[in-house]
N, C-alpha and C positions, 0 to 999 in steps of 0.2 A: 615553688622554685627555691633552690638553696644557692647561697653564694659559694663559689669554689674557693677553697683556701689553697694557694700554691704551696706545694711542699718542696723542700730543698732536693734538687735532683740527685746529688751524691751524698748519702749519709756519711757521717764521720767514721773513722776507723780506730781512734786511739782512746781507750777508756781512761777515766780519771782515777788516780790512786786513792785509797782510804787513808784517813789520819787516825792516830791512836792517842790516848791520854791515860795517865796513871789514875787509878781509881775507877776506871770505866767498868770493869767486870762486876763489882758489887752493885753498882747502880743499875746495870742491865738486868741483873738477877732480881732486884727489887721491882723493876719496871714490869717484869713478867707477871707479878701478882696484882697489877693494877686492875681495878674493877669498874671504875667510873671516872668521869671527868674531874671530879674533885680530887681523887687520888692522883690522876694524871698531872694536874696542875702542880701538885706538891712535888712530884718527881721531876717535873720540868724545871721548877725553881732550883732544885738541888743540882740538876745537870748544868744549869747556867752558872751556879756558884762554883762548881768544879771545873769550869772552863771547857765543858764538852759540847757547847752549843754549835761548834762547827765540825763536830765529828759525825760523819755521815751514818755510820752504823748505829750510833746512839740516837741521833735525831730521826733516822729512818724508822725506828721502833715507835717513837712518839707520833710521827706522821701516820704510821700504819694503824695505831690504835684509834686515832681521831678520824681517819678517813674511811676505814672499812669495818670498824667494830660497831655492833649494834648500840653500844654505850658511848660511842664517840661523838665528835662534833666536827663536821667537815669544814666549817668556817674557821675553826681553830687550826685545823690541819693546814689550811691555805695560808693563814698568818705565819705559822711556823715555817712553812715551805719558803715563803718569800724572804725569810731572814737567814736561811741557810746559804752560806757563801758559794759553795760549789756542790749542789746536790748531784748525786750519782743516778744511774739508770734505775736502781731499785726504788729510790724516792720518787722519781718521775713516774714510774710504773704504778706506784701506790696512789699517787694523785690522779693518774688516769682512771684507775679503778674507782676512786672516790667520785670523780665526775660522772662516771657511768652509773654508780649507785644513786647519785643525786639527779640523774637524768639531765645533766647539763652537758649534753653530748657535743654541742658545737665547741664548748670550751675544751673538751678532750682533744679535738682536732687542732685547735690553736696551741694547746700545750705541746703537742707533738712537734709542731713547727718550731716552737721555742726551743724544744729539746735539741732539734737538729741544728738550729742556729748557734747553740752553745756547744756544739761539737760533742754532745753526749751520745755514745753509741747505743742504739736500741738493741734489745736482746729478744729472745723468743717469748719472754713474758710480756713484752711491750705490745705485741701485735694483736693477740686475741681481744683485749679490751678496746684497742683502737679500732679494729675492724668492726666490732660490735657497735661502737659509737657511730661509725660511718653508716652502718645499717640503720640504726635508730634515727639518724638524722636524714636518711635517704640521700646521703652525700655520695653518690656513686662515682663521681669524678675523682674525689679525694680517695675513695676506697680503691679505685684502680691504681692510683699512685702508690698507696700503701702496699697493694699487692706487688707492685714492681720492687718496692723496698724489701719485701719478704724474700723475693728471689735474690736480689742483689746482695743481701747480707747472709745468704746461705741457709735460710730457714724454710726452703720449699718442701722439705720433708717433715716439718713439724705438724703433727696431726691436729693440734689445737688451732693453729693459724689456718690450716687448710679447711677444717670444718667450719670455722667462722667465715671464711671467704665464700664457701658454698652457701651458707646461710645468708650472707649479705647479698650475693648475686640473685639468689632465688627470691629473697624478700623484696628486692628492688625490681623484680620481674625481668632480670637478665638471665633467663633460664638456660640459654645455650652456654653462657659463660660459666654459670654454676656447674653445669654438667661437664664442661671441659676441665674445670678444676678437679672434679671428682674422678674423671677418667684418667687424669695424669697422676693421681695419688699412687705412691708405691705400696701403701698399706691402707686399704679401705676398711675402716672399722664399722661396727654396728651403728655408731653415731653418724658416720658419714652417709651410710645408706638411708638412715632414718631422716636425716636432714634433707636429703634429696626428695624422699617421699613426701615429706611435709611441704617442701617448696612447691612441688608440682600441684599438690592438692589445694594449696592456698589459693591458686589462681584457677581452679576448676579443672585441671588436667588430671582427673582421677584415674583414667585408664593408663596414662603414662606412669602415674604413681604406682599403680598395681603392677605394671610391667617391671618396674624397679624392684618392687616387693618380691616378685616371683624369682628374680635373679639373685636375691640375697643368699649367701652361703650359710649364714647363721642368723637367726632371729631371736630377739628377746621380747619381753612383754611390751617394751616401749615401741618397738617397730610394729608389733601387732596392733597396738593401740593407735599408732599413727595412721595405719591403713584403714582400720575400722572407723576412726574419727573422720577420715577423708570421705568415706561413704555416707556417714551420718550427716556431715556438713553439706553434702550435695543432695540430701534427701533420698539417697539410694539405700533405704532401710533394709530391704530384703537382702541385698548383697552384704550389708553389714552383718545381718543375722547369720547368713551362710558362712561368712568368714569367721565369725565367733564360734560357730559349731566346729569348724575345721581347727581352730585354735585349741578348743577343748579336746578334740580328738587327738591332737598332737601332744597333749599333756602339759600345756603351758598354764601356769598358775594365773588365776584371775587376780589382778591388783585393783586398787581403787580407781585408777585412771581408765582402765578397760571397762570396769564396772560402770563408771559415769558415762562413757561413750555408749555402752550398750543400753543403759537405762534411757538415754536420749533416743536411741533407735526404737526401743519398745514404746516410748511415748509417741513417736511418729507413726508407728504401725498400729497403735492401740493394742499391743501384744501384752495383755495383763499377765498371762501365765508365765511368760518368759521373765517379765519384770519381777514377779513374785519370787521366781527361782533365784534371780540375782540378789534380791534383797535377803533371802534366806541364806544364800552363800556368804554374803557380807557378814551376817550375824554369826554364822557357824565358823568362819575362817578367822575371825578376829580382826578384820580390816577396820581401821579407825573410822568411825562415823563422824567426820567433821561436819561443820555447818553446811559446807558446799555440797557434800555428798548426800547429806540428809535432805537438803532442799531438792536435789535432783530426784530422789526417791519419792518425796511428797508430790512433786510435779508429775512424775510418772503415774502415780496412783490417781491423781486428780484427772489427768488427761486420758487415762484408760478407763475412766468411769467408776472408780472405786473410792468415793469420798470417805467411807468409814475407815479404811486402812490408812488413808492420808492423815486423817484426824488423829488416829491412834498413834502414829509415829510423831506427828506434830506435838501432841500433848506430852509425849514421853521425853522430849528434848529438855535437858537441863538448862541449856542456853539457846535461846531462839534469836538468830540474827535477823536483820531486816529482810533478807532474801527469803527466809522461811515464812515469815508473816506474809510477805507479798505473794508467795506461791499458794498459800492456803486461802488467802482472801480472793486471789484470782481464780482458784479452783472453784470456790463457792459461786463466784460470779458467773463462770461459764456453764455451771449446772443450774443456773436460774434461781439460786437461793440468795436473793438480794438482801433480805433482812438479816440472814445469818452472816453474810459478808460484812454488812454494816456493823453488826454487833461485835464481830471479831475485830474490826477496825477500832471500835471504841475500847475493846479490851487491850489492844495494842497500845493505845494512848495511855491507858491506866498504868501500863507497864513502863511508861516513859520512854518508849521506843519512838524515835523521830521518823515520821513518814517521809518517803521520797517520791520522786516523780512516778515511779512504777506503782506505788501504793495507791496514789490518787487515780491513776488510769484504771486500776482494778475496781476501785470503789465506784467510779463514774460508769464503768462498763456494767457493773452490777445494776446500777440504777437504770441504765438504758435498756437492759434486757427485761426489766420488770416494770417499766413505765413509771418509775418513781421520779417525776419531774421536779417536785419541790425539794426532795432530798438531794437530787443531783445538782440543782442550782445552788443549794446551800453549801455543798462541799466544793463546788467549783469556785464560789465566791471566797470561801475560806482558804483556798490555796495560797493566795497572796497575803490576805489580812492576818491569818492565824499561823500558817505554816511557812510563810516566806518563800513559796515556790512560784516561779513564773510559769503560767500555763504554756505547754508546748503543743505541737501539732496534734499529738495523740489525745490530749485533753479536750481540745476544741472538737476533734472528730467525735469523741464520745458524746459531747454536749449536742452537736448537730444531729447525731444519730438519735439521742434521747428526745430532743424536741420534735424531730421529724416523725419518729415512730408514734409520738403522742398526738400527731396531727397539727402541731404548731409549726407549720412549714414556713410561714413568713418570719417567725422568730428565729428559726434555724438558719434561714437564708441571711437574715440580718446579722446574726452572730458570725456567720462565715465571712461576710463582707467586712466586718469590723475587726477580724483577726489581724494581728500585727505582721503576719506572714501570708504569702500566697497559699491558698488551700491546696493540699495534695490530692491524689486520686482517691484516697480513703475517705476524706471529708466530702468530696464531690459525690462519690459513689453512695455514701450514706444518705445524702439528700435526694438523689435520683430514686433510690429504692423507696424512700418514704413517699415521694411524689406518686409512685406507682400504687403503693398501698392505699393512698388517700385520693387518688384520681386527679391530681393536679397535673394535667398533661403539659400545659404551657410552661410551667416552671421546670418540670422534669425534662422537657425537650431542650430548654435553654441550658440547663446545667449539664445534661447528658452530652451535648455537643462539646462543651468545654472539657468534659471528662475524656472524651475520645481523643481530642487534640493534645491533651496533657499526657495521656498514656496510650499512644496509638498502636503499640505492639501487643496489648493485653486483650485477648478475645472477649473476656468477661465484660469489658466496658461497652463494646458494641452490642453484646447480647442484652445488657441491662436496658439500653435505649430501645432496642428492637422489641423487647418484652413490653416496654411502656407503650409503644405504638400498637402492638398486638392486643393489648388489654382493651383498646377502644376500636379495634377493627381497622386500623390504618395500614392495610396490607401493602399498599404501594410504598409507604415509607419503610416498612419492614424489608421489602425487596431492595430498596435503595441501600439499606444497611448491609444486606447480604452482598450486593455488588461491590460496595466499598471494601468489605472484608476480602473479597476475592481479588480486587485490584491491588490491595496492599499485601496480599499473601498471608492473611491472618487465618489461622486454623483454630477451631474450637477445641477446648480441653474436654475429652470424654469423661462422662461420669464414672467414677471408680469407687467401689466399696470394698473394705477388707474386714475379714473376720478371723479370729484365732481360735483354733480348736486343737487341744492336745499338743500345744507348743508349736503348731504349724499355722502359718498365716496364709489364707487363701484370698485371692484378689479377683474381683468381678468387675467387668465393665458392662455398660448397658447393652443388652442384646448379645453379649459374648457367649460363645459355646466351647471355649477351650478347656474348661474344667473337666477332669475325668468323670465326674458325676453329672455332667451336663444334662443328660436325658432325664435322670431322676429329679434334678433341680427344677427343670421346666415343668415337669408333670406336677411337682409339688406346688409351684407357683399357681398353676391352673386350679389345683384343688383348693388352695388358700383363697383365691379370688372368688371361687364359687361359694365357699362357706361364708365369707364376709359379706357377700351380696345379700344373704338372708338377714344380715344385721343392718342393712341400709346402705351398703357401699355402692357408690356410683362414680365411675371414672371422672376425675376433675382435670380437664385439659386447660384450665385457666393458665395463660402464660405460655402454653405450648404453641410454638410458631409453625408456620407452613414449612420453612426450611432453616430456621435458626432457633436454637434453644440450648439450655445448659446441658441437656442430654441430647444425644443424636436423634433427630426427628425420625430417621428411617427405622429406628428401633421402636417397637410398640411401647406405648405408655406402660403397659403391664409388666414389661421386662426391664425396668430401670434397675440399676446395679444394687440398690439397697433391698429391693424385693427379692433378687436372686440370692443375696447374702442371707436374708432372713429365712428363705426356703432351705438353704443349705444348713443353717443352724437348726431348723426344725427337724430336718432329716437326721442330723448327726449328734443330737444332744438328748438327754433324758427329759421326760415330761417335767415341767416346772423349772428347768434350768434357765438362768438368765442368758439372753443372747446379746452380745456386745459387737457393735459395728462401727467402723470409722469410714467416713466419706469425705472425698476431696472437694465436693461442691456443697452448696446450700441444699438441704433436702427440699424437694418440690412439694407443692400443696397436696397433690394426689397421694404421694408416698407417705406423707404425714398423716393424712386421713386413714389410709389403709393400715398403717402401723398401729394406730390406736385401736382399730377394730381387731386386728390380728392378736394384739395383746389380750383382748377380752375373750375372743373365741377360743384361743389356744391356752389361756390362763398362763401367759408368760410375761415376764418383764423384758422389754426390748430397749436396750440403751444404744442410741445412735449419736455419735459425735460427728457433726457436719462442720462445714468451714467456719461457722460462726459460734456454735455453742453445742451443749448436750441436750438431748431430748430423752427423757425417761418415760417410756410408754408402759402403762400398767392399768389394768381394768378398764380399758377403753378411753383412758385420758392421757394427756401428756403434761409433763412437768412445766412446760413453757406456757401452759394455759392458752395455747394457740397464738402466742405473742412472740413471734420470732422474725 
């Protein structure tokens, strides 16, 4: 809730005249060369001695340097402002901008009220900063009053004010009002169109954003990026990729913002080849590789299963920001290389880079995936004692997961109960999963019911408890879970696996037959299963339920999505080539066993990224050491 600041209904209409002083021009010329606050104070003292401290033009320059310059001091600007007898609109506008820079947005609104009370006429430079302040403050009531003032004073045609009004309304989720401002503009610029696109996508109306995008008469790289980013933020990576290809076909140059969005899309899809192409383009075109973009590339390589290239880029950076360290440590963690992640963390400490919350989440996650209980407890304890960081939900979640995976269920439950906040679904889910692994049905049932009530719209929560019941043959309870899901209208998420070949991403669902090579793929799966049976493969239906499961039960166990993707990879790649797959769910026990044997029989490395981590299958073994 924000407090409404009443604005004067009728803005004034008579501007105040400027004053002049002899000797003013030489002083102003000197003021232009001012480089820092020490210089500024010297000029200010000269101005006072010359009797120019009530001259708005002179004092306005002092205020401008202090309020909006990178070398300025906004508090000094405020002191100077309070001593000016009759500040004009320019000075008020400068202070408004200063408040905006300082993010003291409520003070911006109060200052505007004061401006009106003193009969200072706002001009077209007043409103963009003021509207932006209303937006940041989420002060929609005041924003609407400012909108009325824009019209009353004749600035309805000013594109800067109008664009900021669109942004304000869209940001505050007044989408119809934002669209109305846009529709009434006499001249809709690329900025106007792009602001509307970003506004719709911000609230998940991606199709509305795309409709606006299609109507644009002229597009630049910013508008392309806004639409691509909208798809990426909604996890519609395939559509982002298709739009990117269209952008390239239209000859639009790739800038660092589009590159960053597309790298995120490649990360979501596991599209390593596309990611490599974008990285090569960045190097070839001379796009500045700042820390943020470098981190995005490192993250892409890590999450597309290519740690070597991630490390290569990481080691080449002359300056490594905390985000780069975090991305690389996190990459090692999800690949199961816990010791390497811990060693890199120690190297980071030697470089005197202060860890943050994300760093410790990554380190604890590495310990959890490798069963390093003592190391995990050590770093968790050091969060407050050494690093001065208070554990958050994510840190407790990692520790509960670590203790649970190691079979220390009582300790995990105790830690969960001692948390200073109520456990979220992630913490509860980690404990239920551990209870299934170690056969503690009583605790698992208790916590599983809490989990469903906490997150009743998530199908995975029901499936987790149903799998727990199924593991001990409690089929009546499994049926009860199924009925509860039906009564609440909860649908299961189908298993989905993606594989990229030659820059194209193919998507498979369990038992699906929509792919053009469907017939050949299913024949290949049958051939693969026949060959691995000679190596001891036996279907493992542990956790497969009568009518509930992470993969649709009506689809045979043999045709889970990752098996279809592996068969497609075997059909369409050269012998010995690595097969990389991304999966939306946790890999099941049967597919895990099958993938190990396929890697041995076909002499392939198979890299699978599931919902939790990476699995590198090679020579009949998995990098997770069957601990996932």
